[in-house]
C-alpha positions, 0 to 999 in steps of 0.5 A: 516430515512428509511432502505436501502432496503426500497429505493432499493424496491422504483420503483425510485431507483430500477435501482440503485441495478442493474446499474455497474455504481453505485457498489463499486470499488472491492478492487483489482482494487482500487488500482493503479498497479506500477512496481518495477521502482517506489518501492524506493517511499514507503520506502525513507525519500525524499517522507515521509511528516508529517502532523500535520493538514489536509485541513481544519486545524484539527489536524491529525497524519499521514503521506504521506508514508500512502497516498501512500500504500492507493492509491498505489500498487507493481504489483504482479510480483514485490511483489514478486520480491521484498519478493525474493530481501529482503530474499538475502539480509538478507542472504548476511548480514548473510554471511557478518557477519559470514564471520567477525566473522571468520575472527576476529578469525582467528588472 
C-alpha cells in the first residue's frame, strides 16, 4: 500500500490536506458540553445499562455510562462547581463524624 505522504503528494488528492472538511476534529470540540442540570446522568443508576453483546452479536463488556463519558463532557464552569461541591460534601461528612464522636464521648 502507498504511504500517506505519497497519497498527499499525488495531484488528485493534494487538496484533501488543505481542506478543513477533512481535518480531524479537535478533542476539545469533539464532546458535547452539558451543564450541571444533567450531571446526574453520569452517576445515576437509571442511566446505567450493562451490555453483553454489541449490535452485531459480538460479546462486549461495557456499560452505557462509558458511552456517555465518550460523547458528553461537563462544561468548564460546571465541572469546577462539581469539584467544589464534592469537596464541601466530604467536609460536611467529616464534620458530622466529629460531631457524633463528641456526642458519644459526652454521654
